[in-house]
N, C-alpha and C positions, 0 to 999 in steps of 0.2 A: 504494500500500500504506500502511496506517496501523496504529497500535498504540495500545492503551489505556495511559494514564499515570496512576498514582496517586501522590499526594503526601501526606505526613503531617509534622507538626511535633511532636516530643516535648518537653514542658516539665516542669521541676521547680521547685517552690517549696520552699525550704529554711527550716527553723526557723519553721514556721507555728504561730501561737498558736491558742487555742480560738476567739477572736473572728474571726480571719482564716479559720479552717477553716469556720465557719458561712457566711461569704460565699462561699468557694470551692465549698461543697456545692451552691449554687444552680446552678452550671454543670452538675453531674451530673443535677439534677432538672428542668432547663429543657427544655421540648419543642422549642425552637429556639435555636440558638447561632449568632451571627453574628460575623465577624471584619471589622474595618475595613480596607479596602485602598485607600482614597482618599488624595488629597493635597490638604489645605486646603479640601476641600469636604465636604458632608454630604448627598449625594443617595442615592437607592435603589441606584444603580450602584456606590456606594462601599462597600457591605456585601456580604459573601459568606457564605452559609449553610454551616456546617461540621458535622461529626459528632464527638462526643467518644467515644473508645474507650479507656477505662481503667477499672480497678476503682475503685469509689467508696471513698474512704478512710473510716475509722472516723469517726463523727460526734462522738465525745468523746475528749478528751485528758486524761490525769491532771493534776490541778491543778499549775500551775507548770512543766509540761513543754511541749515543742514537738515537732513531727513534720515530716517531709518529705512533700510531696504531688506525685505524678506524674500527668500526663495526656497523652493523645495527641490532637492536633487533626488530623482527617482532612479534607482538602480534596476538593471534588467531582472526579469523574473527568473527564478531558478526553482528547481524541484527537489524536494527532500524525500527521503525514504524513511518510513516509520516501521518500527518492529512491532509485531503482534504478540 
């Protein structure tokens, strides 16, 4: 018997400036987002494609202000085997 396992990581960036927000917005508009899972190597197996599931933040902040940005990184589904 097996079951489907879904994993997600909720992230918050606090006090984000306008310049930082412009960089973070690339995550929401990118067709592919990858997370590095390797250790001291940089091969194709060290990168895992993930999905971003969060509301895109406003693209503008009033001058001199900061904002918080939240995003949810959803990892690919994987299947586990349970013992009876």
